[in-house]
N, C-alpha and C positions, 0 to 999 in steps of 0.2 A: 094505517097503511100497511098489509101485509111485508113480511122479508121473505124472498124464498131464495132456493139455493137450487144445485144441480145434482140429481142422484148419482154417486160415484160409480153406483151397475152400470146404470142404462142411459142415463143422461139426462132424463126426463127431469122439466122443470116441477120443484114440490115447494112446499110452504115450509120455512124454518119450523122443525119441532113435530112434522110431522115424518111419516114413513113412507117408502114410495110402494107402490102396490107387486113392484118387481121383488121386493123381497121376502115377500109369502111365498113367490114363486119358487125362489131360488131354494126357502127352504124344504119348499114339498119334493125340489128335484134332487137336494141332498139325500131328502128321507128315502124316496124310491131308490135313487140310484148307488149312494155312496154309506148310507149308515146300515149297519147290521141290522137286521132283525130282534136279535138279540137285545142289543144296545137298544133299539128304540122301546121296546116293550117294557125293557127295565126306568128308562127314561118319563114313560107315559105311567107309569105306577103309583100308588099310593105311596108305598116303598119309600120312595125317591123322593117324592113331593114333603114325607116328613123328614125325611134328614135331611133334605136340603133347606128345612126352614129350620130347622135344630142349627146347623153349622152358620146358615146368615145370622142366626142370634147368638151363637155363640159368639164372633166374629162380630158383634156389634153393627152388622151390616154397614161395614165399613170395608174398602175395597182395602186387603192385606197388603198387596204388592206395591201398591201406590203411596200407602201409610209409611212402609216400613225402606222403601227403596228414596221417595222424595219428601213422606212427613206432612204428607195430604192428604185431606181426608176427602173420600169421594164414596158416594154411597154406595154399595155394593147389591147386584141384581142377578148376579150367576154366580154358583158355583163349581170351581175347577176340579176335577182328577189330577192332582201332579202325578201320578203313576194312572195312567187312562184304563179304561175298560178293558181293551182288545191287549193290553202286556199283562193285568192282573186283575182276573174278575174278581177274586175274593177281597179284592181291598176297595170295591164298588162304595160300601155303607162303610167305610173308615173313617170315622172324623179326623184323625190324623193324616190321611189322605186328599183329604177335602178343602178348598181354601175359599174365600170367599173373596169374589171379584167384581167390577163393572164392566158392562158387556164389552167396551173397546178395550181395557187390560187384557180382558180373556182370549182377544182375536190376536192382539200385540205377542201376547206370549203364546199362543197357536203358531203364529210365527218365528217366534225366535225355536221352537221345539227341531223345526226343520233344517237348522243349523248344528245346535248342540243340545241334544236334547236330555242327557246324560246331564251333562254338568248345570243345566239350568233347573232340573227337578232335584237333585242335589241343594242348589241355592233357594229354592221354593221351601223345600223341608225344613230347610235350617230355619229361612224368615218366617216362616207359619209357626214353629216350636217358639221362636223369639218373642211375635207378638202374642200367640196367647198366652206366656208366658207374663209379659206384660199387662194381660188384660185381667189374668191372674191375680197379680198386684196391684190393680187398681190405676194404672198408672196412664190405663189408655180410657 
């Protein structure tokens, strides 16, 4: 017997482990009304897909934030720009500006950015450098 949950966006009953159809529409709306075309074109490019895969591989597909803050290993499926594209376009492909995260952690960080973006960016950069040093040493 399947287990159900409620979609946090629309309240529709959906099977656990599946995504609500409203999520796809949400992304479409975001692309249409909020995301700038330059960024969208970049995120759809082969260039981004290549650097994204390289960063995930470099970070061993581990959510860097959760590993460094809680010591928990969670599979990363997203790559986050510590300094967003709109703030510095030139850092879009800089591996030192890209951090592997799980989708949920990425959403959490984006919310934290709304309160004190500068402070969290400094913390994330330090965290990323420490994590990658641990990887180089073979400690992760």
